[in-house]
GUTORNU-69146 format. One record per residue (C-alpha): residue number from 1; residue in three letters; x negated, y, z negated. Coordinates in steps of 0.5 Angstrom, whole numbers, plus 2048, in hexadecimal, padded with zeros to 3 digits. Layout:
! GUTORNU-69146
ATOM    nr   rest    xx    yy    zz
ATOM   NUM    ALA     X     Y     Z
...
***
This chain:
! GUTORNU-69146
ATOM    nr   rest    xx    yy    zz
ATOM     1    MET   6BB   8B2   774
ATOM     2    ARG   6C2   8AF   771
ATOM     3    MET   6C2   8B0   769
ATOM     4    ASP   6C8   8AB   769
ATOM     5    PRO   6C6   8A6   76E
ATOM     6    THR   6CE   8A4   76E
ATOM     7    GLN   6D0   8AA   771
ATOM     8    PRO   6D1   8A9   779
ATOM     9    LEU   6CE   8AF   77C
ATOM    10    THR   6C6   8AF   77E
ATOM    11    ALA   6C1   8B3   781
ATOM    12    ALA   6C1   8AE   787
ATOM    13    GLU   6C8   8AF   788
ATOM    14    ILE   6C7   8B7   788
ATOM    15    VAL   6C1   8B7   78C
ATOM    16    ASN   6C4   8B2   791
ATOM    17    THR   6CC   8B4   792
ATOM    18    TRP   6CD   8BB   790
ATOM    19    SER   6CD   8C0   795
ATOM    20    GLU   6C8   8C5   797
ATOM    21    GLU   6CB   8CB   794
ATOM    22    GLU   6CD   8C7   78D
ATOM    23    LEU   6C5   8C5   78D
ATOM    24    ALA   6C3   8CC   78E
ATOM    25    ARG   6C8   8CF   788
ATOM    26    VAL   6C6   8CA   783
ATOM    27    ILE   6BE   8CB   785
ATOM    28    ARG   6BF   8D2   785
ATOM    29    GLU   6C3   8D3   77E
ATOM    30    TYR   6C0   8CD   77A
ATOM    31    GLY   6B9   8CD   77D
ATOM    32    GLU   6B9   8D5   77E
ATOM    33    GLU   6B5   8D3   784
ATOM    34    ARG   6B3   8D8   789
ATOM    35    TRP   6B3   8D3   78F
ATOM    36    ALA   6BA   8D0   78D
ATOM    37    ARG   6BD   8D0   794
ATOM    38    ARG   6B7   8CE   798
ATOM    39    ILE   6B6   8C8   793
ATOM    40    ALA   6BD   8C6   794
ATOM    41    ARG   6BD   8C6   79B
ATOM    42    PHE   6B6   8C2   79B
ATOM    43    ILE   6BA   8BD   797
ATOM    44    VAL   6C0   8BC   79B
ATOM    45    LYS   6BB   8BB   7A1
ATOM    46    ALA   6B7   8B6   79E
ATOM    47    ARG   6BD   8B2   79B
ATOM    48    GLU   6C0   8B2   7A3
ATOM    49    ARG   6BA   8AE   7A4
ATOM    50    SER   6BA   8A9   79E
ATOM    51    PRO   6BD   8AA   797
ATOM    52    LEU   6B8   8AD   792
ATOM    53    LEU   6B7   8A7   78D
ATOM    54    THR   6B1   8A9   789
ATOM    55    THR   6AF   8AF   785
ATOM    56    GLY   6A8   8AF   78A
ATOM    57    GLN   6AC   8B0   790
ATOM    58    LEU   6B0   8B6   78D
ATOM    59    VAL   6AA   8B9   78B
ATOM    60    GLU   6A7   8B9   792
ATOM    61    VAL   6AD   8BC   795
ATOM    62    ILE   6AD   8C1   790
ATOM    63    LYS   6A6   8C3   791
ATOM    64    ALA   6A7   8C3   799
ATOM    65    ALA   6AD   8C8   797
ATOM    66    ILE   6A8   8CD   793
ATOM    67    PRO   6A3   8D1   797
ATOM    68    ALA   69C   8CF   796
ATOM    69    ALA   69B   8D6   793
ATOM    70    ALA   6A0   8D5   78E
ATOM    71    ARG   69E   8CE   78C
ATOM    72    ARG   697   8D1   78A
ATOM    73    ARG   699   8D5   784
ATOM    74    GLY   69E   8D3   77E
ATOM    75    PRO   6A0   8CC   77C
ATOM    76    HIS   6A1   8C6   780
ATOM    77    PRO   6A5   8C8   786
ATOM    78    ALA   6AB   8C3   784
ATOM    79    LYS   6AB   8C5   77D
ATOM    80    ARG   6B1   8C9   77E
ATOM    81    THR   6B5   8C5   782
ATOM    82    PHE   6B4   8BF   77E
ATOM    83    GLN   6B7   8C3   778
ATOM    84    ALA   6BD   8C5   77C
ATOM    85    LEU   6BE   8BE   77D
ATOM    86    ARG   6BE   8BC   776
ATOM    87    ILE   6C2   8C2   774
ATOM    88    ALA   6C7   8C0   779
ATOM    89    VAL   6C7   8B9   777
ATOM    90    ASN   6C8   8BA   770
ATOM    91    ASP   6CC   8C0   770
ATOM    92    GLU   6C8   8C3   76B
ATOM    93    LEU   6CA   8CA   76B
ATOM    94    GLY   6D1   8C8   76B
ATOM    95    ALA   6D0   8C4   765
ATOM    96    LEU   6CC   8CA   762
ATOM    97    GLU   6D2   8CE   763
ATOM    98    GLU   6D7   8CA   760
ATOM    99    VAL   6D3   8CA   75A
ATOM   100    LEU   6D2   8D1   75A
ATOM   101    GLU   6D9   8D2   75B
ATOM   102    GLN   6DB   8CE   755
ATOM   103    LEU   6D5   8D1   750
ATOM   104    PRO   6D9   8D6   74C
ATOM   105    GLU   6DE   8D0   74A
ATOM   106    ILE   6D9   8CB   749
ATOM   107    LEU   6D5   8CF   745
ATOM   108    GLU   6D6   8D0   73E
ATOM   109    PRO   6D6   8D7   73B
ATOM   110    GLY   6CF   8D9   739
ATOM   111    GLY   6CD   8D3   73D
ATOM   112    ARG   6C7   8D3   742
ATOM   113    VAL   6C6   8D1   749
ATOM   114    ALA   6BF   8D0   74C
ATOM   115    ILE   6BF   8CF   754
ATOM   116    ILE   6B8   8CD   758
ATOM   117    SER   6B9   8CF   75F
ATOM   118    PHE   6B4   8CC   764
ATOM   119    HIS   6B5   8D1   76A
ATOM   120    SER   6B8   8D7   76C
ATOM   121    LEU   6BF   8D5   76E
ATOM   122    GLU   6C0   8D2   767
ATOM   123    ASP   6BD   8D8   763
ATOM   124    ARG   6C1   8DD   767
ATOM   125    LEU   6C8   8D9   765
ATOM   126    VAL   6C6   8D8   75E
ATOM   127    LYS   6C4   8E0   75D
ATOM   128    ARG   6CA   8E2   761
ATOM   129    ALA   6CF   8DE   75C
ATOM   130    PHE   6CB   8E0   756
ATOM   131    LEU   6CC   8E7   758
ATOM   132    ARG   6D3   8E6   75A
ATOM   133    TRP   6D5   8E3   753
ATOM   134    ARG   6D1   8E8   74F
ATOM   135    ARG   6D5   8EE   753
ATOM   136    GLU   6DB   8EA   750
ATOM   137    GLY   6D9   8EA   749
ATOM   138    MET   6D8   8E2   749
ATOM   139    LEU   6D0   8E2   749
ATOM   140    GLU   6CA   8E5   746
ATOM   141    ILE   6C4   8E4   74B
ATOM   142    LEU   6BE   8E2   747
ATOM   143    THR   6B9   8E3   74C
ATOM   144    PRO   6BA   8E9   751
ATOM   145    LYS   6B4   8E7   755
ATOM   146    PRO   6B3   8DF   756
ATOM   147    VAL   6AE   8DC   752
ATOM   148    ILE   6A9   8D9   757
ATOM   149    PRO   6A3   8D4   756
ATOM   150    THR   69C   8D6   754
ATOM   151    GLU   696   8D5   759
ATOM   152    GLU   694   8D0   754
ATOM   153    GLU   69B   8CC   754
ATOM   154    ILE   69B   8CC   75B
ATOM   155    ALA   693   8C9   75B
ATOM   156    GLN   696   8C4   757
ATOM   157    ASN   69C   8C3   75B
ATOM   158    PRO   69C   8C6   762
ATOM   159    ARG   6A4   8C4   763
ATOM   160    ALA   6A5   8C9   75D
ATOM   161    ARG   6A3   8CF   762
ATOM   162    SER   6AA   8D0   764
ATOM   163    ALA   6AE   8CF   75E
ATOM   164    LYS   6B2   8D5   75B
ATOM   165    LEU   6B5   8D5   754
ATOM   166    ARG   6BB   8D9   752
ATOM   167    THR   6BF   8D9   74C
ATOM   168    ALA   6C5   8DC   749
ATOM   169    ARG   6C9   8DC   743
ATOM   170    ARG   6D1   8DB   743
ATOM   171    VAL   6D4   8E1   73F
ATOM   172    LEU   6D9   8E1   73A
ATOM   173    LYS   6DF   8E4   73C
ATOM   174    GLU   6E4   8E7   737
ATOM   175    GLY   6E7   8E2   733
ATOM   176    GLU   6E2   8DD   735
ATOM   177    GLU   6DE   8D9   72F
ATOM   178    GLU   6D7   8D7   730
***
């Protein structure tokens, strides 16, 4: 799950050492998982017996934590928890926030930025940053609504189904040249 294999934090460390409260917070905030508290409780109980060493073991714990009726509909029951772990391990939202914060300084006047997000947490950060920079007179939003893939694009590349593209242009401020 690590984008940088030299980074010390791993998903195994999170799953096997973090407190139940911290696990629940990460799964709820980053995975937007309804059953976060219950999943965290089941993880802690399972690791008391023995450490969770494989993704298969973790999947079984998550499946046991989510009620059967909730498992029958929607995506794979472990999808949101694994997403949350990946985001936490890589500090994905922190990296995105850092880039968004620097955007007006790193983008030349008249320059354009295009950001593709793949889940609602990322898209929300991009949307709010673009709106804030527009209010401050720094950006012109070129795509008021995100551009989403067509059915044809999704058929060719199913992973594109959650992609949202937002674009903006750096506004010229008084005294700046393009």
